[in-house]
N, C-alpha and C positions, 0 to 999 in steps of 0.2 A: 503493499499500499504506500502511496506517495505521502511525503511530508512537505512542510514549508521549510526552505533553507534560507530564503532571503526575501526582500521586498523592495518595492519602488515607492517612493514618496514624492508628492508634488512640492512646490515651493512653499506651501502652507503647512507642510509636515504631515498631510493626510496620506494615508496608504491608498495608492491607486492600482497596484498590481502586486502579485506574489510570484516568486520563483519556486518551483517545486524540485524535489529530489530527482525527478526525471528530466530536469532542464527546461520544463515548460514555463513560460511566462503567462500567467492567467490573470484576468481583470478581478477586481474585488467582487463584482457580481457573479462571475464564474466560480470563484472560490466559495462564495455563499452557497450556490447551488450544489457544488460538489461536497461541501461539508455536510449539508443537509441530507445528501444521498449516501453518506458514509464513505466517500471515495478518497478523502484526505485525512490522514491521522494527525492528532495533535491539535486540531482546531475545532471549535464548537460554534454553533449559531446561538444567539441570544436575542431576545426581544428587548429593545430599549423602552424608555418611559413613554415614547410617542407611538409605540407599536411597530417600529421599523426593525427589521432583522439586522444584527451586526455580528461580526466575527470576534471571538475571543480566543486567546492562545492557551488552551488547556487550563491548567490550574493557576498560571501566572496572571492570566487576565490582561496581559500586555504583550505587544509585539516588539518592545524596545530591545529585546535580546537578539533580534534578527538583524543581520547586516543589511544596509541599504545598498543594493546592487544596481548597476547601471547597465 
C-alpha cells in the first residue's frame, strides 16, 4: 500500500499536492478520495467544523514532518 513521502505547498503554506511512495504526485482532492477508499496508508479523512473533509496525518494530525518536495 502506498504512503505519503512528501508534499507540495503553495506560497501561502497550504498543501496543494502529495508525493507518494510510488513516485506519484497527486492533488489534495485525489489524496482525499484515495484515503477514503483505503488506498493510502498513514493518512485519514476528517470532517472539519464546516462539514468539509480534510486530511490528517495519522496520529500526529500534522503534515509538518513531511519534506516539501518540488
